[in-house]
C-alpha atoms as an extended CHARMM CRD file, in Angstrom:
* protein
*
       223  EXT
         1         1  MET       CA             -1.6560000000       -5.7860000000       62.1470000000  PROA      1               0.0000000000
         2         2  ARG       CA             -0.4590000000       -2.3450000000       60.4410000000  PROA      2               0.0000000000
         3         3  ARG       CA              2.5420000000       -3.8040000000       59.3210000000  PROA      3               0.0000000000
         4         4  VAL       CA              0.7830000000       -6.7050000000       57.7890000000  PROA      4               0.0000000000
         5         5  LEU       CA             -2.0450000000       -4.3720000000       56.2000000000  PROA      5               0.0000000000
         6         6  THR       CA              0.8930000000       -2.4600000000       54.7670000000  PROA      6               0.0000000000
         7         7  PHE       CA              2.5900000000       -5.6830000000       53.3030000000  PROA      7               0.0000000000
         8         8  LEU       CA             -0.5310000000       -7.0620000000       51.8380000000  PROA      8               0.0000000000
         9         9  ILE       CA             -1.3600000000       -3.9400000000       49.9750000000  PROA      9               0.0000000000
        10        10  GLY       CA              2.1890000000       -3.6620000000       48.5830000000  PROA      10              0.0000000000
        11        11  LEU       CA              1.9010000000       -6.7000000000       47.6210000000  PROA      11              0.0000000000
        12        12  SER       CA             -1.2300000000       -6.5080000000       45.6280000000  PROA      12              0.0000000000
        13        13  LEU       CA             -0.0040000000       -3.6000000000       43.7570000000  PROA      13              0.0000000000
        14        14  TYR       CA              3.0480000000       -5.3670000000       42.5310000000  PROA      14              0.0000000000
        15        15  VAL       CA              3.2230000000       -6.0850000000       38.9690000000  PROA      15              0.0000000000
        16        16  PRO       CA              6.0880000000       -8.3590000000       37.7150000000  PROA      16              0.0000000000
        17        17  ALA       CA              8.0160000000       -6.7320000000       35.4690000000  PROA      17              0.0000000000
        18        18  SER       CA              7.5460000000       -8.9850000000       32.5280000000  PROA      18              0.0000000000
        19        19  ASP       CA              3.6830000000       -7.8650000000       32.7670000000  PROA      19              0.0000000000
        20        20  VAL       CA              4.6220000000       -4.5220000000       32.8640000000  PROA      20              0.0000000000
        21        21  PHE       CA              6.5800000000       -5.0270000000       29.3400000000  PROA      21              0.0000000000
        22        22  ALA       CA              3.9290000000       -7.0720000000       28.0650000000  PROA      22              0.0000000000
        23        23  ASP       CA              1.2760000000       -4.3070000000       28.6490000000  PROA      23              0.0000000000
        24        24  SER       CA              3.6170000000       -1.9050000000       26.8660000000  PROA      24              0.0000000000
        25        25  VAL       CA              3.7840000000       -3.8160000000       23.7850000000  PROA      25              0.0000000000
        26        26  LYS       CA              1.5230000000       -2.1850000000       20.9510000000  PROA      26              0.0000000000
        27        27  HSD       CA             -0.2450000000       -4.8970000000       18.5700000000  PROA      27              0.0000000000
        28        28  LEU       CA             -0.9570000000       -3.7530000000       14.8690000000  PROA      28              0.0000000000
        29        29  LYS       CA             -2.5910000000       -5.7860000000       12.1890000000  PROA      29              0.0000000000
        30        30  VAL       CA             -0.6910000000       -4.3310000000        9.0210000000  PROA      30              0.0000000000
        31        31  GLY       CA             -2.3150000000       -5.0430000000        5.5180000000  PROA      31              0.0000000000
        32        32  VAL       CA              0.2280000000       -6.1940000000        3.1200000000  PROA      32              0.0000000000
        33        33  TYR       CA             -0.5200000000       -6.2280000000       -1.0230000000  PROA      33              0.0000000000
        34        34  ASP       CA              1.9890000000       -7.4990000000       -3.3290000000  PROA      34              0.0000000000
        35        35  ASN       CA              3.6530000000       -4.2860000000       -4.6760000000  PROA      35              0.0000000000
        36        36  PRO       CA              7.2570000000       -5.2180000000       -4.8950000000  PROA      36              0.0000000000
        37        37  PRO       CA              9.8770000000       -3.5200000000       -4.1700000000  PROA      37              0.0000000000
        38        38  LYS       CA              7.6720000000       -1.1270000000       -2.3010000000  PROA      38              0.0000000000
        39        39  LEU       CA              5.6740000000       -3.7580000000       -0.2510000000  PROA      39              0.0000000000
        40        40  MET       CA              5.3270000000       -7.2850000000       -0.3870000000  PROA      40              0.0000000000
        41        41  LEU       CA              5.9000000000      -10.6920000000        1.8630000000  PROA      41              0.0000000000
        42        42  THR       CA              8.5820000000      -12.8920000000        2.0720000000  PROA      42              0.0000000000
        43        43  GLU       CA              8.5160000000      -16.6440000000        1.7450000000  PROA      43              0.0000000000
        44        44  GLU       CA              8.8650000000      -16.8190000000        5.5050000000  PROA      44              0.0000000000
        45        45  GLY       CA              5.3740000000      -14.4130000000        5.7980000000  PROA      45              0.0000000000
        46        46  ASN       CA              7.5180000000      -11.7080000000        7.0520000000  PROA      46              0.0000000000
        47        47  ILE       CA              6.9090000000       -7.9390000000        6.0890000000  PROA      47              0.0000000000
        48        48  SER       CA              9.3420000000       -6.5320000000        3.7020000000  PROA      48              0.0000000000
        49        49  GLY       CA              9.9680000000       -4.0920000000        0.9220000000  PROA      49              0.0000000000
        50        50  ILE       CA             11.0310000000       -0.4560000000        1.1510000000  PROA      50              0.0000000000
        51        51  LEU       CA              8.1240000000        0.7970000000        3.3110000000  PROA      51              0.0000000000
        52        52  GLY       CA              7.7460000000       -2.6030000000        4.7510000000  PROA      52              0.0000000000
        53        53  ASP       CA             11.1670000000       -2.8660000000        5.8580000000  PROA      53              0.0000000000
        54        54  LEU       CA             10.9980000000        0.8150000000        7.0590000000  PROA      54              0.0000000000
        55        55  LEU       CA              7.5820000000        0.1840000000        8.8410000000  PROA      55              0.0000000000
        56        56  VAL       CA              9.8460000000       -2.8520000000       10.4780000000  PROA      56              0.0000000000
        57        57  GLN       CA             12.5400000000       -1.0650000000       11.8400000000  PROA      57              0.0000000000
        58        58  ILE       CA             10.3980000000        1.3550000000       13.4220000000  PROA      58              0.0000000000
        59        59  SER       CA              8.1820000000       -1.3070000000       15.0980000000  PROA      59              0.0000000000
        60        60  GLN       CA             11.4850000000       -2.6520000000       16.7960000000  PROA      60              0.0000000000
        61        61  GLN       CA             12.2510000000        1.1850000000       18.1060000000  PROA      61              0.0000000000
        62        62  GLN       CA              8.8970000000        1.4010000000       19.2220000000  PROA      62              0.0000000000
        63        63  ASP       CA              7.7480000000       -1.8520000000       20.7560000000  PROA      63              0.0000000000
        64        64  TRP       CA              5.3310000000       -2.8450000000       18.2550000000  PROA      64              0.0000000000
        65        65  GLN       CA              4.1690000000       -6.2520000000       17.4810000000  PROA      65              0.0000000000
        66        66  LEU       CA              3.4580000000       -6.4560000000       13.6640000000  PROA      66              0.0000000000
        67        67  THR       CA              0.7800000000       -8.9860000000       12.5930000000  PROA      67              0.0000000000
        68        68  PRO       CA              0.9230000000       -9.2690000000        8.4860000000  PROA      68              0.0000000000
        69        69  VAL       CA             -2.5020000000       -9.6160000000        6.8840000000  PROA      69              0.0000000000
        70        70  ARG       CA             -1.8330000000      -10.5520000000        2.9680000000  PROA      70              0.0000000000
        71        71  CYS       CA             -4.7610000000       -8.7000000000        0.9380000000  PROA      71              0.0000000000
        72        72  ARG       CA             -5.4350000000       -7.3640000000       -2.6330000000  PROA      72              0.0000000000
        73        73  PHE       CA             -4.9340000000       -3.7150000000       -2.4910000000  PROA      73              0.0000000000
        74        74  ALA       CA             -8.9010000000       -3.2740000000       -2.9340000000  PROA      74              0.0000000000
        75        75  ASP       CA             -9.6320000000       -5.3080000000        0.0010000000  PROA      75              0.0000000000
        76        76  CYS       CA             -6.8510000000       -3.9750000000        2.1160000000  PROA      76              0.0000000000
        77        77  LEU       CA             -8.6380000000       -0.6930000000        1.9090000000  PROA      77              0.0000000000
        78        78  ALA       CA            -11.7790000000       -2.1380000000        2.9370000000  PROA      78              0.0000000000
        79        79  LEU       CA            -10.1180000000       -4.1110000000        5.7340000000  PROA      79              0.0000000000
        80        80  LEU       CA             -8.7850000000       -0.6840000000        6.8950000000  PROA      80              0.0000000000
        81        81  GLU       CA            -12.1690000000        1.4080000000        6.5610000000  PROA      81              0.0000000000
        82        82  ALA       CA            -13.7810000000       -1.5240000000        8.7140000000  PROA      82              0.0000000000
        83        83  GLY       CA            -10.9180000000       -1.2680000000       11.4270000000  PROA      83              0.0000000000
        84        84  HSD       CA            -10.1550000000       -5.2530000000       10.5220000000  PROA      84              0.0000000000
        85        85  ILE       CA             -6.2600000000       -3.9910000000       10.3000000000  PROA      85              0.0000000000
        86        86  ASP       CA             -4.5840000000       -1.0910000000       12.0220000000  PROA      86              0.0000000000
        87        87  ILE       CA             -2.0170000000        0.1390000000        9.2880000000  PROA      87              0.0000000000
        88        88  LEU       CA             -1.8670000000        0.2440000000        5.2910000000  PROA      88              0.0000000000
        89        89  PRO       CA              1.5420000000        1.1630000000        3.9730000000  PROA      89              0.0000000000
        90        90  ASP       CA              2.1650000000        2.2390000000        0.6050000000  PROA      90              0.0000000000
        91        91  VAL       CA             -1.3660000000        4.7190000000        0.3780000000  PROA      91              0.0000000000
        92        92  ALA       CA             -1.9690000000        7.4330000000       -1.9040000000  PROA      92              0.0000000000
        93        93  MET       CA             -4.3910000000        9.9870000000       -0.6260000000  PROA      93              0.0000000000
        94        94  THR       CA             -7.2630000000       10.9300000000       -2.4730000000  PROA      94              0.0000000000
        95        95  PRO       CA            -10.3790000000       12.8060000000       -1.5380000000  PROA      95              0.0000000000
        96        96  SER       CA            -12.4270000000        9.7410000000       -1.3880000000  PROA      96              0.0000000000
        97        97  ARG       CA             -9.7930000000        7.9840000000        0.9620000000  PROA      97              0.0000000000
        98        98  LYS       CA             -9.7560000000       11.0560000000        3.3360000000  PROA      98              0.0000000000
        99        99  GLN       CA            -13.6500000000       10.2460000000        4.3900000000  PROA      99              0.0000000000
       100       100  PHE       CA            -12.0100000000        7.3020000000        5.8870000000  PROA      100             0.0000000000
       101       101  ILE       CA             -8.1850000000        7.2100000000        6.6240000000  PROA      101             0.0000000000
       102       102  SER       CA             -5.6930000000        9.5600000000        8.4360000000  PROA      102             0.0000000000
       103       103  THR       CA             -1.8330000000        9.7240000000        7.8770000000  PROA      103             0.0000000000
       104       104  HSD       CA              1.3050000000       11.2430000000        8.8260000000  PROA      104             0.0000000000
       105       105  SER       CA              1.9720000000       14.5960000000        7.3880000000  PROA      105             0.0000000000
       106       106  GLU       CA              5.1200000000       14.0160000000        5.7090000000  PROA      106             0.0000000000
       107       107  PRO       CA              5.1210000000       11.2800000000        2.9950000000  PROA      107             0.0000000000
       108       108  ALA       CA              7.0410000000        7.9790000000        3.3710000000  PROA      108             0.0000000000
       109       109  LEU       CA              8.1060000000        8.2070000000       -0.0680000000  PROA      109             0.0000000000
       110       110  LEU       CA              7.2570000000        9.4590000000       -3.7450000000  PROA      110             0.0000000000
       111       111  SER       CA              6.3160000000        7.8780000000       -6.7350000000  PROA      111             0.0000000000
       112       112  TRP       CA              4.9520000000        8.4990000000      -10.3830000000  PROA      112             0.0000000000
       113       113  SER       CA              3.0570000000        6.2690000000      -12.7080000000  PROA      113             0.0000000000
       114       114  LYS       CA              3.5660000000        4.7520000000      -15.9530000000  PROA      114             0.0000000000
       115       115  ILE       CA              2.2380000000        2.9140000000      -18.9190000000  PROA      115             0.0000000000
       116       116  TYR       CA              3.9990000000       -0.2720000000      -20.2510000000  PROA      116             0.0000000000
       117       117  THR       CA              3.2990000000       -2.0070000000      -23.1390000000  PROA      117             0.0000000000
       118       118  ARG       CA              4.4400000000       -5.2580000000      -24.9850000000  PROA      118             0.0000000000
       119       119  SER       CA              7.7800000000       -4.5520000000      -26.7690000000  PROA      119             0.0000000000
       120       120  GLY       CA              7.3880000000       -2.8620000000      -30.3850000000  PROA      120             0.0000000000
       121       121  ALA       CA              3.7420000000       -1.5050000000      -29.6500000000  PROA      121             0.0000000000
       122       122  ASN       CA              3.6480000000        1.9880000000      -30.8330000000  PROA      122             0.0000000000
       123       123  ILE       CA              2.3030000000        3.8870000000      -28.0460000000  PROA      123             0.0000000000
       124       124  ARG       CA              4.1560000000        7.0330000000      -27.3860000000  PROA      124             0.0000000000
       125       125  ASP       CA              1.5350000000        9.3430000000      -25.8250000000  PROA      125             0.0000000000
       126       126  ILE       CA             -1.9760000000        9.2850000000      -24.0560000000  PROA      126             0.0000000000
       127       127  PHE       CA             -3.8400000000        9.7620000000      -27.3670000000  PROA      127             0.0000000000
       128       128  ASP       CA             -2.4430000000        6.3810000000      -28.5600000000  PROA      128             0.0000000000
       129       129  LEU       CA             -4.2120000000        4.7680000000      -26.1320000000  PROA      129             0.0000000000
       130       130  GLU       CA             -7.6400000000        5.6490000000      -27.3530000000  PROA      130             0.0000000000
       131       131  ASN       CA             -9.8430000000        2.5350000000      -27.6620000000  PROA      131             0.0000000000
       132       132  LYS       CA             -7.0900000000        0.4320000000      -26.2250000000  PROA      132             0.0000000000
       133       133  ARG       CA             -7.7740000000       -2.1640000000      -23.3480000000  PROA      133             0.0000000000
       134       134  ILE       CA             -5.5590000000       -0.9280000000      -20.1820000000  PROA      134             0.0000000000
       135       135  ALA       CA             -5.0870000000       -3.0090000000      -17.2730000000  PROA      135             0.0000000000
       136       136  VAL       CA             -5.5340000000       -0.9650000000      -14.0790000000  PROA      136             0.0000000000
       137       137  VAL       CA             -5.3830000000       -2.0340000000      -10.3250000000  PROA      137             0.0000000000
       138       138  GLU       CA             -8.6970000000       -2.2620000000       -8.6040000000  PROA      138             0.0000000000
       139       139  ASP       CA             -9.5560000000        1.1020000000       -6.6090000000  PROA      139             0.0000000000
       140       140  SER       CA             -6.1310000000        2.3640000000       -7.6040000000  PROA      140             0.0000000000
       141       141  VAL       CA             -4.7810000000        5.8960000000       -8.1870000000  PROA      141             0.0000000000
       142       142  GLN       CA             -4.0980000000        5.0760000000      -11.5270000000  PROA      142             0.0000000000
       143       143  GLN       CA             -7.7140000000        3.5430000000      -12.2290000000  PROA      143             0.0000000000
       144       144  SER       CA             -8.8880000000        7.0930000000      -10.7960000000  PROA      144             0.0000000000
       145       145  TYR       CA             -6.6460000000        9.0820000000      -13.0810000000  PROA      145             0.0000000000
       146       146  LEU       CA             -7.2800000000        7.4610000000      -16.3080000000  PROA      146             0.0000000000
       147       147  THR       CA            -11.0240000000        7.4690000000      -15.5200000000  PROA      147             0.0000000000
       148       148  ASP       CA            -10.6590000000       11.2030000000      -15.1930000000  PROA      148             0.0000000000
       149       149  ILE       CA             -8.6570000000       11.5370000000      -18.4500000000  PROA      149             0.0000000000
       150       150  ALA       CA            -11.1810000000        9.5500000000      -20.4730000000  PROA      150             0.0000000000
       151       151  THR       CA            -13.7990000000       11.7700000000      -19.1110000000  PROA      151             0.0000000000
       152       152  GLY       CA            -12.0290000000       15.0310000000      -19.2950000000  PROA      152             0.0000000000
       153       153  PHE       CA            -10.2320000000       14.7670000000      -22.7220000000  PROA      153             0.0000000000
       154       154  ASP       CA            -13.1260000000       12.8260000000      -24.2970000000  PROA      154             0.0000000000
       155       155  THR       CA            -10.5560000000       10.1560000000      -24.9690000000  PROA      155             0.0000000000
       156       156  PRO       CA            -12.3670000000        6.6790000000      -24.9930000000  PROA      156             0.0000000000
       157       157  LEU       CA            -10.1450000000        4.3130000000      -23.2050000000  PROA      157             0.0000000000
       158       158  ILE       CA            -10.9320000000        0.7740000000      -22.3650000000  PROA      158             0.0000000000
       159       159  LEU       CA            -10.2320000000        0.1320000000      -18.2940000000  PROA      159             0.0000000000
       160       160  VAL       CA             -9.4920000000       -3.4870000000      -17.4690000000  PROA      160             0.0000000000
       161       161  PRO       CA             -9.9440000000       -3.7030000000      -13.6390000000  PROA      161             0.0000000000
       162       162  VAL       CA             -7.2160000000       -6.2090000000      -12.1890000000  PROA      162             0.0000000000
       163       163  GLU       CA             -6.4270000000       -7.2280000000       -8.4670000000  PROA      163             0.0000000000
       164       164  SER       CA             -2.5240000000       -6.7370000000       -8.7970000000  PROA      164             0.0000000000
       165       165  PHE       CA              0.1820000000       -4.8520000000      -10.7580000000  PROA      165             0.0000000000
       166       166  GLU       CA              1.4220000000       -8.5750000000      -11.5560000000  PROA      166             0.0000000000
       167       167  LYS       CA             -1.6510000000       -9.4650000000      -12.8270000000  PROA      167             0.0000000000
       168       168  GLY       CA             -2.1290000000       -6.6340000000      -15.1200000000  PROA      168             0.0000000000
       169       169  PHE       CA              1.7060000000       -7.1830000000      -16.4270000000  PROA      169             0.0000000000
       170       170  GLU       CA              0.6010000000      -10.8700000000      -17.0640000000  PROA      170             0.0000000000
       171       171  GLN       CA             -2.1190000000       -9.7670000000      -19.0650000000  PROA      171             0.0000000000
       172       172  VAL       CA             -0.1920000000       -7.6210000000      -21.2070000000  PROA      172             0.0000000000
       173       173  LEU       CA              2.1900000000      -10.7580000000      -21.9010000000  PROA      173             0.0000000000
       174       174  ASN       CA             -0.9480000000      -12.7370000000      -22.9470000000  PROA      174             0.0000000000
       175       175  ALA       CA             -2.0710000000      -10.0170000000      -25.3180000000  PROA      175             0.0000000000
       176       176  GLU       CA             -5.2760000000      -10.1350000000      -23.0250000000  PROA      176             0.0000000000
       177       177  VAL       CA             -4.9330000000       -6.0200000000      -22.9000000000  PROA      177             0.0000000000
       178       178  ASP       CA             -2.9480000000       -3.5080000000      -25.0100000000  PROA      178             0.0000000000
       179       179  ALA       CA             -0.9670000000       -1.8540000000      -21.9520000000  PROA      179             0.0000000000
       180       180  VAL       CA             -0.8920000000       -1.7870000000      -18.3080000000  PROA      180             0.0000000000
       181       181  ALA       CA             -0.9980000000        1.4540000000      -15.7820000000  PROA      181             0.0000000000
       182       182  SER       CA              1.6750000000        0.8730000000      -12.9540000000  PROA      182             0.0000000000
       183       183  ASN       CA              3.7600000000        2.9220000000      -10.5190000000  PROA      183             0.0000000000
       184       184  GLN       CA              7.3880000000        3.2080000000      -11.7480000000  PROA      184             0.0000000000
       185       185  PHE       CA              9.0100000000        1.1180000000       -8.9590000000  PROA      185             0.0000000000
       186       186  PHE       CA              6.7720000000       -2.0910000000       -9.4880000000  PROA      186             0.0000000000
       187       187  GLY       CA              6.9440000000       -1.5530000000      -13.2160000000  PROA      187             0.0000000000
       188       188  ASP       CA             10.4760000000       -0.6270000000      -14.3420000000  PROA      188             0.0000000000
       189       189  ASN       CA             11.6100000000       -3.7630000000      -11.7470000000  PROA      189             0.0000000000
       190       190  TYR       CA              9.1360000000       -5.9420000000      -13.4700000000  PROA      190             0.0000000000
       191       191  VAL       CA              9.9470000000       -5.0650000000      -17.5370000000  PROA      191             0.0000000000
       192       192  MET       CA             13.9860000000       -5.8310000000      -17.1070000000  PROA      192             0.0000000000
       193       193  ASP       CA             13.9830000000       -9.1870000000      -18.6010000000  PROA      193             0.0000000000
       194       194  LYS       CA             10.8160000000       -9.7470000000      -20.2900000000  PROA      194             0.0000000000
       195       195  ALA       CA              9.1390000000       -8.3760000000      -23.5750000000  PROA      195             0.0000000000
       196       196  LEU       CA              7.7690000000       -5.5230000000      -22.3200000000  PROA      196             0.0000000000
       197       197  ASP       CA              8.6350000000       -1.8180000000      -22.6890000000  PROA      197             0.0000000000
       198       198  SER       CA              8.2340000000        1.4400000000      -20.6840000000  PROA      198             0.0000000000
       199       199  THR       CA              6.2860000000        4.1010000000      -22.9300000000  PROA      199             0.0000000000
       200       200  PRO       CA              7.3170000000        7.6100000000      -22.4480000000  PROA      200             0.0000000000
       201       201  ILE       CA              3.7670000000        8.1180000000      -21.1310000000  PROA      201             0.0000000000
       202       202  VAL       CA              4.4610000000        9.4160000000      -17.2820000000  PROA      202             0.0000000000
       203       203  PHE       CA              1.7260000000       10.8260000000      -15.0890000000  PROA      203             0.0000000000
       204       204  MET       CA              0.6550000000       11.6800000000      -11.7120000000  PROA      204             0.0000000000
       205       205  PRO       CA              3.5010000000       12.1610000000       -9.2270000000  PROA      205             0.0000000000
       206       206  THR       CA              2.5190000000       10.4830000000       -6.0210000000  PROA      206             0.0000000000
       207       207  GLU       CA              2.8320000000       11.2480000000       -2.3230000000  PROA      207             0.0000000000
       208       208  LEU       CA              2.7780000000        7.7720000000       -0.4900000000  PROA      208             0.0000000000
       209       209  TYR       CA              1.9760000000        7.3110000000        3.1300000000  PROA      209             0.0000000000
       210       210  TYR       CA              1.2060000000        4.9860000000        6.1360000000  PROA      210             0.0000000000
       211       211  ALA       CA             -2.9660000000        5.0880000000        6.5560000000  PROA      211             0.0000000000
       212       212  VAL       CA             -4.5540000000        4.0940000000        9.8380000000  PROA      212             0.0000000000
       213       213  PRO       CA             -8.3770000000        4.1570000000       10.2220000000  PROA      213             0.0000000000
       214       214  LYS       CA             -9.6590000000        7.8380000000       10.3740000000  PROA      214             0.0000000000
       215       215  GLY       CA             -8.8140000000        9.2180000000       14.0120000000  PROA      215             0.0000000000
       216       216  GLN       CA             -7.0040000000        6.1240000000       15.1400000000  PROA      216             0.0000000000
       217       217  HSD       CA             -3.6890000000        5.6340000000       16.2600000000  PROA      217             0.0000000000
       218       218  ARG       CA             -2.5360000000        9.0240000000       16.6560000000  PROA      218             0.0000000000
       219       219  ASP       CA              0.6380000000        7.5760000000       18.6350000000  PROA      219             0.0000000000
       220       220  VAL       CA              1.5650000000        5.7940000000       15.6960000000  PROA      220             0.0000000000
       221       221  LEU       CA              1.1640000000        8.5750000000       13.3860000000  PROA      221             0.0000000000
       222       222  ARG       CA              3.2560000000       11.0080000000       15.3880000000  PROA      222             0.0000000000
       223       223  VAL       CA              6.4580000000        8.2470000000       15.0560000000  PROA      223             0.0000000000
């Protein structure tokens, strides 16, 4: 009888190796907004770009299962704050964002912002932007910075919120706005074959991170 009990107890404690491995997989919903070449989805729906590819590489090493969630940038932040996604690449830290996100200590990428206009536009410095319509991604650091500039220098800027950098550049091309504020990765790549120019107005060096909901996924941030 003792041998039978020992066998049954051992059988009840046995877990197939496949189940152990399944339990070890960490599932992460990843917010992806269109910001090439840093972050984007391929035509097949896979996470890509500089920061996207890096995250995919890490996930393969750490046995994470990534599920991309396409969203506009402002919506991505809202989803992260609500806990509906687990991680959002390509995020610059701001005082307001510190209230609802956590990041790793070392930045994943360094960036800066620039102003872009149609070719031939006479925009050379920040004061040339007075009373000009400037497309800015809604809830972006560019929007926050230019709002502060307009207030601090008493410079009347007309900021036009858009859902993506691409939409902002399209509005410049269509003469709906006079300029667009963008990170240099997206902007320099976008203007190469179009009637658009990069202006000398460069501002806001930025450290970029992978963000998670505040206080969550500490193991992810330690990798």
